[in-house]
C-alpha positions as CSV (number, residue, x, y, z in Angstrom):
1,M,5.7,-3.4,-8.9
2,L,3.3,-0.4,-9.3
3,R,3.9,2.3,-11.9
4,V,3.3,5.7,-10.2
5,G,2.6,9.2,-11.6
6,N,4.5,11.0,-8.8
7,L,7.1,9.1,-6.8
8,Q,7.3,11.3,-3.7
9,R,3.5,11.4,-3.5
10,S,3.5,7.7,-3.5
11,I,6.3,7.3,-1.1
12,D,4.5,9.7,1.3
13,F,1.3,7.5,1.0
14,Y,3.0,4.3,1.7
15,T,5.2,5.6,4.5
16,Q,3.0,8.1,6.1
17,V,-0.5,6.8,5.5
18,L,0.3,3.0,5.6
19,G,3.1,3.1,8.0
20,M,5.7,1.3,5.7
21,Q,9.4,2.3,5.6
22,L,11.3,3.5,2.6
23,L,13.8,0.7,2.2
24,R,15.8,2.0,-0.8
25,T,15.8,4.0,-3.9
26,S,17.6,4.1,-7.2
27,E,17.7,6.3,-10.2
28,N,18.3,5.3,-13.8
29,P,19.0,8.4,-15.9
30,E,19.9,6.5,-19.1
31,Y,16.5,5.0,-19.1
32,K,14.6,7.7,-17.4
33,Y,13.1,6.0,-14.5
34,S,13.3,6.1,-10.5
35,L,12.6,3.3,-8.3
36,A,11.6,3.2,-4.5
37,F,11.0,0.1,-2.4
38,V,8.7,0.3,0.5
39,G,7.9,-2.3,3.2
40,Y,7.3,-3.0,6.8
41,E,10.0,-2.9,9.4
42,G,12.8,-3.0,6.9
43,N,12.8,-6.8,7.2
44,P,14.1,-8.4,4.1
45,A,11.9,-11.6,4.9
46,Q,8.8,-9.3,4.5
47,A,7.1,-8.5,1.2
48,E,8.1,-5.3,-0.5
49,I,6.3,-3.1,-3.0
50,E,8.5,-1.6,-5.9
51,L,7.2,2.0,-6.9
52,T,8.3,2.8,-10.4
53,Y,8.1,6.3,-11.8
54,N,8.9,6.6,-15.5
55,W,10.0,10.1,-16.0
56,G,7.4,12.4,-17.5
57,V,4.5,9.9,-17.2
58,E,1.9,11.2,-14.7
59,S,-0.8,8.6,-14.8
60,Y,-1.5,5.0,-16.0
61,E,-4.7,2.9,-16.8
62,I,-4.8,0.3,-14.1
63,G,-6.1,-2.5,-16.4
64,T,-8.5,-5.3,-15.8
65,A,-5.9,-7.9,-14.7
66,Y,-5.0,-6.0,-11.6
67,G,-7.2,-6.6,-8.5
68,H,-5.5,-5.4,-5.4
69,I,-2.7,-5.7,-2.9
70,A,-3.6,-7.3,0.3
71,L,-2.0,-6.4,3.7
72,G,-2.5,-8.3,7.0
73,V,-3.3,-6.0,9.9
74,P,-3.9,-6.8,13.6
75,D,-7.0,-4.5,13.7
76,A,-8.7,-3.3,10.5
77,Y,-10.8,-0.9,12.4
78,A,-8.0,0.8,14.0
79,A,-6.0,0.9,10.8
80,C,-8.9,2.7,9.0
81,E,-9.0,5.2,11.6
82,K,-5.2,5.8,11.4
83,I,-5.4,5.9,7.6
84,K,-8.2,8.6,7.6
85,A,-6.3,10.5,10.3
86,A,-3.3,10.6,8.0
87,G,-5.3,11.8,5.0
88,G,-5.9,8.4,3.4
89,N,-8.9,7.3,1.3
90,V,-10.8,4.5,3.0
91,T,-13.1,3.2,0.3
92,R,-14.7,0.4,2.2
93,E,-14.9,0.7,6.0
94,A,-13.7,-2.2,8.2
95,G,-16.2,-5.0,8.6
96,P,-17.0,-8.7,8.0
97,V,-16.5,-9.9,4.3
98,K,-19.8,-10.8,2.7
99,G,-20.7,-14.3,3.6
100,G,-18.0,-14.7,6.2
101,T,-16.5,-13.5,9.4
102,T,-13.0,-12.3,8.4
103,V,-12.8,-8.4,8.8
104,I,-11.6,-6.5,5.8
105,A,-11.3,-2.9,4.6
106,F,-10.1,-1.2,1.4
107,V,-8.2,1.8,0.8
108,T,-6.9,3.5,-2.4
109,D,-3.5,4.9,-3.0
110,P,-3.0,8.3,-4.9
111,D,-2.7,6.6,-8.2
112,G,-5.9,4.6,-7.7
113,Y,-4.6,1.3,-6.7
114,K,-6.8,-0.7,-4.3
115,I,-5.3,-2.1,-1.1
116,E,-7.2,-4.6,1.0
117,L,-6.6,-4.7,4.7
118,I,-7.2,-8.1,6.2
119,Q,-7.6,-8.4,9.9
120,R,-5.4,-11.3,11.0
121,A,-6.4,-13.8,13.6
122,E,-5.0,-13.1,17.1
123,G,-1.5,-14.3,17.4
124,A,-0.7,-14.3,13.6
125,A,2.7,-13.2,12.8
126,G,3.7,-10.5,10.3
127,G,4.0,-6.8,9.6
128,G,1.3,-4.4,8.8
129,L,-0.3,-1.2,10.0
130,R,0.0,-1.0,13.8
């Protein structure tokens, strides 16, 4: 779950920039929060990210315990180009991880959360930016 400062802005980022689908939303007026769940292909077997907007809270401190979300992608180089074309913020271009051969990249969402893109080996299954 990620706490976000603007729910629609975050939905737009995860759907339009990272290519996820909005799976469902809910409102809780009594406790003043809204939820949106995003994921790839609408497949319940895939991981989902819960975006939580606490009404009236526009920003959060991310904290030292949070590292990043990691998403598998078939081609990290192409994913970075697609993200940049959609207005996303690529903070580390695609390339081999230091001391290894796995290709990774990093992007940052509108609330400052880091997202690592990990290029999967050929033939690996799963969702991700296409």
